[in-house]
N, C-alpha and C positions, 0 to 999 in steps of 0.2 A: 185810876182809870182802868177799866177792864181792856184786855187786848184779845183780838179774834184771830184764830189760826186755822187753816184748812187741815183736816185729819183724814188720810186716805187709808183704806182697808184693802188688804190683798189676800189671795188664797195660797200662800206659800212662796211667793216670789217678791216680797216686800224688800228684802235685802238687795236683790238684783235691780229693782226699780230705783230704790234710793241710791245706789251706786251710779246708776245712769243720771239721775237728776243731779247728783254731785259733779259728774263729769261735765254737765251743762252749765251749772251755776257756780261751781267752785265751792270753797268753804270746807268745813269740817264737821263731823257729827259730834255734838257735845255729848250725846248719849246714845248708845245703841244697846238694847237689852233683849234677851232671849227668854222665852217662856221657862226655860230651866233655870233662870236666875230667880224665879218667883217661888215662895214656899207653897207647898201643896196645902189646899184647904182641907179641913177635916173630912175623912171619907173619900177624898179624891184619889183616883188611881194615878199612878205615875205615867207620865207621857211616853210615847215611843221616842227613840232617838231623833227621828225625823220632826216629829211635832215639838219636841223639846228645843230644837234649834230654830224654830220659827221665830220671827221677830215679835217681841211683846211691845216694843216702843222704839221708835228712832225719831230724831229731830234734825232738821237742816235748816240753819238760818239762811234766809234769802232777803237781803235788804232788811227792812223793818218787819218782815214776816217770818214766821217759823213754820216750814213745811213739816208736818208730823205724819207718822204712819205706823201701821202694824199688820201683821197677818192675823187671819181669823184664828180663834182659839178652837181646837178640835171638838170642845163640848158644845159649841154653838153652831158647828157646821160651817159650810162654805159661805162666803160673802156672794150676795146676788149683785152683779154689776149693774150699775144705775143707781144703787143705793149704798155704794161702797165708799161713802165719805161721811164725816161728822164735822160739826163746827165745835171747836174747842175754845172756851172762854177762860182766859187766865185773869184772876182777880187778885185784889190787894188785902183781903181779910176774910175770915171765916164768915163774918156777918154778911159781907157782900155775896159770897158764895152761896149762903143759905137763902139770900133774898132772890138772887137770880135763878137758882135751881127751883125754889117754890113758885116763883112767878112763871117762869117759862114752862115748867111742866104741868101747871094747873090744866086739867082737862086732857092731859097726855098720858103717857106710859112711863113712869119712872121704873128703871130696871136695875139701877145700882145707886142706892140712897147715898147722900153725903156722908162720908165717913172718912177716918184717918186710914192711910194706906201704909203697906210696908216700905214704900219708897219715900215716905216722908211728906206726902201731900194730903190735903183735905179735898177729896174727889168725889164726884158723882156723875152718872150718865142717865139720860132719859130721851124719850121720843116726844116731841110736843104735839099738841092737838092737830097740827097740820102734817104729822108724820115725818118731821125733820129730826134727825138725830144729833143731840148735843152732848158735850162734856163740860163740866165746870170743875176748875182746878184752882186751888190756892196752895202755893208752894210754902209750907210752914217752915221751911229753912231760911225763908226770907223774913225780915222784920215787919210786923204788921204796922201799918201807918194809921 
């Protein structure tokens, strides 16, 4: 069964926001990564120190939900508030990931096709035909069912 989690986007203050959320809800961050942790893509220029220290991904479990977030990547520009969230779908197999990605993105705008990532997931992103942004993720480190 797929799980759904909110994914919040920030313009450089994601870490501050998530430290605040952690102070309210408690818990620990299972993962917090910065853009400097990601390998550069071919032809990509190195990031400034400030941009390299922006949050690439953070998660904070709150009950049965995981609040996720990141800062905008400099190559995409600042986030427009009001559209600064995505819905993250975590699935149990690559087949389910492909099915959900292909079905929800039909008539929309896929901008990161489903593919294996450097962090060990099968992952893709798109905007559906209603202009809602989605992420589909299968953690390949988990056993497929």
